C-alpha positions, -999 to 999 in steps of 0.1 A, spaced: -106 -632 -521 -118 -666 -531 -151 -675 -548 -179 -681 -523 -216 -687 -519 -231 -673 -487 -266 -679 -473 -278 -674 -438 -315 -684 -435 -321 -671 -400 -348 -644 -397 -335 -619 -373 -362 -600 -354 -347 -572 -332 -361 -545 -310 -383 -536 -281 -414 -557 -277 -406 -581 -305 -412 -612 -284 -449 -605 -290 -443 -615 -326 -440 -652 -317 -475 -662 -330 -467 -645 -363 -437 -667 -368 -448 -701 -355 -478 -717 -373 -509 -722 -353 -516 -756 -337 -480 -765 -331 -469 -781 -298 -439 -763 -285 -411 -773 -261 -399 -742 -243 -364 -745 -230 -349 -723 -203 -318 -719 -182 -318 -707 -146 -341 -682 -130 -333 -649 -147 -362 -650 -173 -387 -652 -144 -371 -622 -127 -368 -599 -157 -403 -605 -172 -392 -624 -203 -410 -655 -192 -442 -636 -189 -438 -621 -223 -432 -655 -239 -462 -671 -222 -485 -642 -231 -473 -644 -267 -479 -681 -269 -515 -682 -255 -535 -706 -276 -505 -729 -282 -499 -762 -264 -466 -757 -246 -443 -779 -225 -415 -764 -204 -380 -777 -197 -360 -757 -172 -324 -760 -160 -301 -759 -191 -269 -749 -174 -239 -728 -187 -218 -751 -208 -249 -773 -215 -243 -809 -205 -255 -840 -223 -267 -853 -190 -292 -824 -188 -301 -824 -225 -309 -861 -225 -338 -852 -201 -350 -824 -223 -349 -848 -253 -369 -874 -235 -395 -849 -225 -398 -836 -261 -402 -872 -273 -428 -881 -247 -448 -849 -254 -445 -853 -292 -436 -816 -297 -434 -800 -331 -412 -770 -323 -384 -760 -298 -382 -724 -286 -351 -716 -266 -353 -687 -241 -321 -675 -226 -284 -671 -233 -261 -689 -257 -259 -720 -236 -297 -725 -237 -297 -720 -274 -267 -743 -280 -283 -770 -259 -317 -766 -276 -300 -771 -310 -290 -806 -298 -324 -811 -283 -342 -803 -315 -321 -829 -334 -321 -854 -306 -359 -855 -304 -360 -870 -339 -330 -893 -334 -334 -929 -322 -301 -932 -304 -283 -914 -276 -277 -878 -286 -241 -880 -273 -234 -902 -303 -243 -873 -325 -219 -850 -306 -190 -875 -306 -194 -883 -343 -181 -848 -352 -204 -848 -382 -231 -823 -389 -262 -833 -370 -292 -847 -388 -321 -824 -394 -342 -818 -363 -373 -800 -353 -376 -763 -362 -359 -741 -335 -365 -705 -325 -343 -685 -302 -352 -657 -278 -318 -643 -267 -313 -626 -234 -275 -626 -232 -254 -613 -261 -223 -634 -265 -221 -665 -287 -239 -655 -319 -255 -689 -318 -288 -673 -326 -277 -668 -362 -253 -697 -369 -251 -735 -371 -227 -739 -341 -232 -753 -307 -209 -765 -279 -219 -794 -257 -202 -808 -226 -202 -842 -208 -198 -839 -171 -190 -876 -166 -159 -875 -189 -151 -838 -186 -152 -834 -224 -165 -805 -245 -171 -805 -282 -184 -782 -309 -211 -795 -332 -227 -783 -364 -265 -781 -364 -295 -767 -383 -299 -729 -383 -326 -715 -361 -357 -706 -381 -358 -672 -365 -343 -654 -335 -357 -625 -314 -333 -600 -298 -349 -574 -275 -321 -552 -259 -344 -545 -229 -340 -582 -218 -303 -574 -211 -309 -546 -186 -308 -569 -155 -279 -591 -165 -252 -595 -138 -219 -577 -145 -201 -610 -148 -224 -622 -176 -220 -589 -195 -182 -592 -192 -183 -627 -205 -204 -617 -234 -182 -588 -243 -151 -610 -242 -168 -638 -262 -179 -614 -289 -144 -597 -291 -126 -631 -294 -151 -645 -319 -141 -616 -342 -104 -620 -334 -104 -657 -343 -116 -647 -378 -95 -615 -381 -61 -620 -364 -46 -643 -390 -31 -629 -422 -32 -597 -441 -44 -589 -476 -73 -614 -481 -103 -591 -479 -103 -554 -472 -141 -553 -466 -139 -581 -441 -109 -566 -423 -128 -533 -419 -160 -551 -408 -141 -569 -381 -122 -538 -370 -155 -520 -368 -170 -546 -344 -138 -547 -323 -138 -509 -321 -174 -509 -311 -169 -534 -283 -139 -514 -269 -160 -482 -271 -192 -494 -255 -177 -516 -228 -170 -489 -203 -202 -471 -211 -222 -502 -205 -205 -506 -171 -217 -471 -162 -252 -474 -176 -265 -509 -184 -300 -496 -190 -290 -476 -221 -311 -491 -249 -287 -479 -276 -256 -494 -260 -272 -527 -254 -286 -528 -289 -251 -522 -302 -238 -550 -279 -265 -575 -291 -260 -568 -328 -222 -569 -325 -225 -604 -308 -247 -616 -336 -226 -602 -365 -195 -615 -349 -203 -651 -356 -231 -654 -382 -207 -663 -411 -204 -628 -426 -168 -621 -414 -155 -651 -431 -167 -643 -466 -142 -649 -494 -122 -676 -477 -108 -654 -449 -84 -677 -429 -96 -685 -394 -79 -696 -363 -100 -709 -334 -71 -723 -314 -79 -699 -285 -114 -713 -284 -103 -750 -285 -78 -744 -256 -105 -725 -238 -130 -753 -241 -106 -776 -223 -101 -752 -195 -139 -750 -191 -142 -788 -192 -115 -794 -167 -122 -765 -143 -156 -751 -150 -144 -716 -159 -169 -696 -179 -163 -696 -216 -155 -659 -219 -132 -661 -189 -111 -688 -206 -108 -667 -237 -95 -637 -217 -67 -660 -204 -57 -677 -236 -59 -651 -263 -30 -629 -252 -9 -661 -250 -20 -671 -285 -10 -637 -298 24 -639 -281 34 -674 -290 23 -670 -326 36 -635 -330 58 -644 -360 31 -658 -382 5 -633 -370 28 -604 -366 16 -583 -396 -20 -586 -385 -12 -579 -349 5 -547 -360 -25 -537 -380 -49 -546 -351 -28 -525 -328 -30 -495 -352 -67 -498 -361 -81 -508 -327 -57 -493 -301 -41 -465 -322 -5 -478 -317 14 -463 -346 50 -458 -334 79 -480 -322 95 -511 -337 75 -540 -350 82 -561 -318 74 -531 -296 41 -526 -313 32 -562 -310 40 -562 -273 18 -531 -268 -11 -546 -287 -10 -577 -266 -7 -557 -234 -37 -535 -244 -57 -566 -251 -48 -580 -217 -56 -547 -200 -90 -545 -218 -100 -579 -205 -89 -569 -170 -110 -537 -172 -140 -560 -176 -131 -577 -143 -115 -608 -159 -84 -625 -147 -59 -632 -174 -35 -657 -159 -39 -694 -151 -22 -689 -116 -49 -664 -107 -74 -693 -110 -54 -720 -92 -45 -737 -125 -11 -752 -128 11 -777 -147 -11 -807 -143 -38 -790 -164 -13 -779 -190 -1 -815 -192 -37 -828 -196 -46 -803 -224 -15 -812 -243 -23 -849 -239 -59 -843 -252 -47 -823 -282 -22 -850 -291 -47 -878 -286 -70 -861 -311 -43 -852 -336 -53 -816 -331 -39 -790 -355 -57 -757 -350 -49 -722 -362 -50 -707 -397 -18 -726 -405 -28 -759 -388 2 -755 -365 -14 -753 -330 -6 -788 -319 -5 -801 -284 30 -788 -281 21 -753 -292 -10 -753 -270 14 -761 -241 36 -731 -250 5 -709 -251 -6 -720 -217 28 -717 -202 29 -682 -214 -2 -675 -194 10 -689 -161 
């Protein structure tokens, strides 16, 4: 384990009815930009809870931040925030709303076009204070500095580094009315976030390995139970907390090697075909495991043993079974796991390889997932 310094400044406020705490967390007299996605928060009562909690504040609303938030939409939110001279941003919704609002909070204080900030690949300058009210467990964005922003015009999608939210509110009851597809996406996203930090090499940190395995085991255990009873508060609380812990920086303590090649390839599939983020991960991860089975083999064997209880057979057989169980798990959630099932063929594979090569991409814990390797991963998933 390497030396490290860890600090996560996000105040996590979790539990039933906690949206009512908003006035205890935001100073009086602040002018607030409320950002939303589609219509779900009006149907499930979350909007009403937020408005009630913020009585006495001046608020401005921006609606319509889409999944895979686009710079085209976010420019309009930034313009509104500037015109209304807001002091705070409060994002209400899923990970895309929070991601987009992170750029909005920075863009309001930025003189140029916010897409310049995204394309610079540098940490964003400090923006307005941001709070998140999360209604869809998935990305962990409520407790990290990450966001992913798309450009519809150029079909590009990039990750950015932002300020942390000041605080985030997670009420499991807000998840009770989520569509099955969104729950499936959230479960896959959480699972793969952990895998990107875990499925690398062995022997770096026993505590972090065990922590990762615990979250993976939790997701595998609760997924079928959630499908049977989405209104179980305990199950949804476990889901929400797993998603947050899966990407709040804790799993990487001590210099744990991380991968993220699956995510980078998945981002391109989303940009080119509009597939949901979680769906792309369910397609790509088994291919990443198979093509990189030599370098990741020891960890795949451990993963198979700890998460899927695969303890017999040869090394190669155990790796094969671990990959198959992962694929089967994603399918049990209703995901497809092959490019051909989504009408995606060689033209897309060619384009993703070209994009990786043009950027000099070298992802993975060993920096060996180049355009050529990304091509092999995608061919494996045809």
